[in-house]
C-alpha positions in Angstrom: 33.0 33.8 -50.3 31.4 36.5 -52.4 32.5 39.5 -50.3 35.4 40.7 -48.3 34.8 39.8 -44.7 35.8 42.4 -42.1 32.8 42.1 -39.8 31.0 39.0 -38.5 28.2 39.2 -41.1 30.5 39.6 -44.1 28.5 42.3 -45.7 31.5 44.0 -47.1 34.3 46.4 -46.3 34.1 50.0 -45.6 36.4 52.0 -47.7 37.3 55.5 -48.7 36.7 56.5 -52.3 40.4 56.4 -53.1 40.7 52.8 -51.9 37.7 51.8 -53.9 39.3 53.0 -57.2 42.5 51.3 -56.3 40.8 48.0 -55.6 38.7 48.3 -58.7 41.8 48.6 -60.8 43.4 45.7 -59.0 40.3 43.5 -59.6 40.2 44.5 -63.2 43.7 43.3 -63.7 42.7 39.9 -62.3 39.5 39.8 -64.4 37.3 40.4 -61.4 34.6 43.1 -61.6 33.1 45.0 -58.8 29.4 44.4 -59.3 27.6 45.5 -56.1 28.5 48.7 -54.4 26.5 50.7 -51.9 27.8 54.2 -51.7 25.7 55.0 -48.7 27.4 52.4 -46.5 30.7 52.5 -48.6 30.6 48.7 -48.9 31.1 46.5 -51.8 30.8 42.8 -52.7 32.6 40.7 -55.3 29.8 38.8 -57.0 31.6 37.6 -60.1 35.0 35.9 -60.5 
């Protein structure tokens, strides 16, 4: 529930940097902030809604 699930373990979604910025902007519009982001794996989780 706290992350976008693309794989079985729901660790997050792999994205390119352009997509990350677009999603951050969309989440800000809805009042959702991207808290956890691991650049090494290019994955993020939504921890706060």
